[in-house]
C-alpha positions as MATLAB code, in Angstrom:
seq = 'MTEISVRLSRDAKDMEAARALCRDWLDWHWKNYPMDWPRGGDHPMNPVAFEATLENLPDIHKRPLGGILIASVDGKPSGCVMYSEAEPGIAEFKRMFVSVSGRGHGLGRKLLDAMFEQMVADGYQRVFFSSATFLTHARTMYENAGFVPIAHPSGFPDEWRDKVYFMDRSLQ';
ca = [
     -37.025  116.049    8.171;
     -40.247  114.972    6.433;
     -42.056  112.030    8.017;
     -43.841  109.739    5.549;
     -46.029  106.796    6.521;
     -48.304  104.377    4.679;
     -50.729  102.112    6.529;
     -54.034  100.326    6.327;
     -57.046  102.366    7.296;
     -58.033  101.347   10.801;
     -60.847  103.567   12.049;
     -63.576  106.064   11.184;
     -61.058  108.937   11.132;
     -59.016  107.139    8.466;
     -62.184  106.424    6.480;
     -63.081  110.113    6.496;
     -59.522  110.970    5.408;
     -59.888  108.532    2.479;
     -63.220  110.078    1.513;
     -61.775  113.591    1.719;
     -58.850  112.561   -0.507;
     -61.270  111.060   -3.037;
     -63.345  114.249   -3.041;
     -60.158  116.260   -3.566;
     -59.329  113.959   -6.490;
     -62.749  114.525   -8.059;
     -62.363  118.287   -7.714;
     -58.825  118.127   -9.130;
     -60.041  115.977  -12.016;
     -62.834  118.304  -13.099;
     -60.585  121.396  -12.798;
     -57.794  119.834  -14.864;
     -59.728  117.624  -17.291;
     -63.254  119.035  -17.622;
     -63.998  117.559  -21.046;
     -62.400  114.117  -20.894;
     -65.375  111.829  -20.211;
     -68.661  111.257  -21.947;
     -71.348  113.065  -20.003;
     -74.339  111.379  -18.441;
     -75.392  109.705  -15.241;
     -73.371  106.558  -15.886;
     -69.916  108.124  -16.200;
     -67.437  107.165  -13.443;
     -67.113  110.643  -12.000;
     -70.772  111.579  -11.833;
     -70.794  113.493   -8.510;
     -73.933  111.789   -7.167;
     -72.743  108.266   -8.002;
     -69.228  109.108   -6.794;
     -70.560  110.270   -3.414;
     -72.642  107.099   -3.064;
     -69.500  105.059   -3.738;
     -67.629  107.006   -1.066;
     -70.306  106.191    1.477;
     -69.894  102.495    0.658;
     -66.085  102.408    0.862;
     -66.033  100.410    4.132;
     -68.088   97.639    2.495;
     -66.427   97.775   -0.930;
     -62.924   97.433    0.538;
     -63.754   95.411    3.647;
     -61.005   93.372    5.276;
     -59.789   90.684    4.918;
     -60.291   90.651    1.119;
     -59.903   94.375    0.627;
     -58.190   97.342    2.111;
     -57.738  101.078    2.094;
     -54.227  102.412    2.517;
     -53.541  105.963    3.614;
     -50.255  107.781    3.051;
     -49.399  110.687    5.339;
     -46.793  113.409    5.131;
     -45.884  114.844    8.524;
     -49.076  113.339    9.948;
     -51.397  114.807    7.293;
     -53.288  112.332    5.072;
     -51.912  113.010    1.601;
     -52.658  109.935   -0.505;
     -54.726  106.786   -0.702;
     -55.256  103.596   -2.656;
     -57.968  100.950   -2.292;
     -58.402   97.360   -3.382;
     -60.904   94.528   -3.252;
     -61.287   91.000   -4.537;
     -62.231   90.744   -8.216;
     -62.162   86.946   -8.135;
     -60.337   84.398   -5.994;
     -56.616   85.165   -6.060;
     -57.068   88.366   -8.108;
     -57.461   91.858   -6.672;
     -58.505   95.086   -8.339;
     -57.252   98.407   -7.088;
     -58.986  101.747   -7.446;
     -59.029  105.290   -6.200;
     -55.311  105.925   -6.052;
     -54.658  109.592   -5.451;
     -51.917  111.780   -4.036;
     -52.954  115.295   -3.034;
     -51.255  118.246   -4.658;
     -49.583  119.092   -1.325;
     -48.350  115.490   -0.966;
     -46.697  115.257   -4.367;
     -42.944  115.067   -4.743;
     -42.422  112.554   -1.920;
     -42.802  109.356   -3.958;
     -46.137  108.605   -2.265;
     -47.636  106.969   -5.344;
     -44.949  104.317   -5.478;
     -44.908  103.928   -1.692;
     -48.672  103.338   -1.753;
     -48.307  100.757   -4.533;
     -45.513   98.893   -2.750;
     -47.399   98.817    0.559;
     -50.543   97.661   -1.250;
     -48.643   94.854   -3.036;
     -47.230   93.687    0.291;
     -50.692   93.681    1.883;
     -52.251   91.918   -1.103;
     -49.661   89.131   -0.882;
     -50.396   88.804    2.847;
     -54.102   88.605    1.916;
     -53.392   85.706   -0.465;
     -53.620   87.435   -3.850;
     -51.484   86.306   -6.793;
     -52.414   89.035   -9.328;
     -53.701   92.587   -9.358;
     -55.254   94.704  -12.105;
     -56.700   98.182  -12.507;
     -58.010  100.662  -15.031;
     -56.991  104.277  -15.416;
     -57.547  107.250  -17.665;
     -55.305  107.624  -20.697;
     -54.707  111.314  -20.004;
     -52.892  110.485  -16.740;
     -49.638  109.750  -18.538;
     -47.411  110.338  -15.490;
     -49.373  107.676  -13.592;
     -49.004  105.173  -16.398;
     -45.232  105.526  -16.304;
     -45.281  104.827  -12.561;
     -47.453  101.730  -13.106;
     -45.149  100.421  -15.838;
     -42.136  100.976  -13.576;
     -43.963   98.976  -10.880;
     -44.252   95.972  -13.228;
     -47.733   96.400  -14.692;
     -48.379   95.416  -18.314;
     -51.286   96.346  -20.576;
     -54.263   93.994  -20.851;
     -57.344   94.073  -23.065;
     -60.511   95.900  -22.122;
     -62.996   93.489  -20.540;
     -65.857   92.282  -22.702;
     -68.789   94.640  -22.558;
     -66.633   97.687  -21.860;
     -68.426  100.736  -23.389;
     -67.074  101.574  -26.846;
     -67.291  105.334  -26.231;
     -64.782  105.046  -23.354;
     -62.218  102.690  -24.953;
     -59.915  105.500  -26.047;
     -60.133  107.122  -22.606;
     -59.381  104.112  -20.365;
     -56.680  101.473  -20.304;
     -56.283   98.321  -18.199;
     -53.101   96.815  -16.755;
     -52.188   93.917  -14.497;
     -49.194   92.362  -12.781;
     -48.219   89.286  -10.859;
     -47.730   89.562   -7.119;
     -45.451   86.517   -7.012;
];
């Protein structure tokens, strides 16, 4: 029988697992969608900027206002999701990824549900995120989890508007 678990990151080993999953996501992204983003140093998946972000994950998602959740299949880290405070009472989540080997176990939804539970415990009332329009399977999962579309924030780059969407949901 397959053993699945989802929990908050708790040590340096978990942090390295989260970083490895994010690196796997970046590799997967560029192999599957090599032409989807405007090029240049300011795009979200610039490898140098992405690696700098990974180094800062412990600070970006520091408890008690943030968190990193790791999903494992038979003890192997296979998915992650991260969140932090956007403003009082409102969290933003990022970097949700399920490895190719971890797919088919409902890890995406399990990660979302565990994250919602933790966010409520952390005092959040709402959560939002942005994602790429080409990830249509993910959008369906988000809609099924109660997210609804919201407008792009002011100042969002015009050249990315057709490539990114934003959604939010209540946690109450």
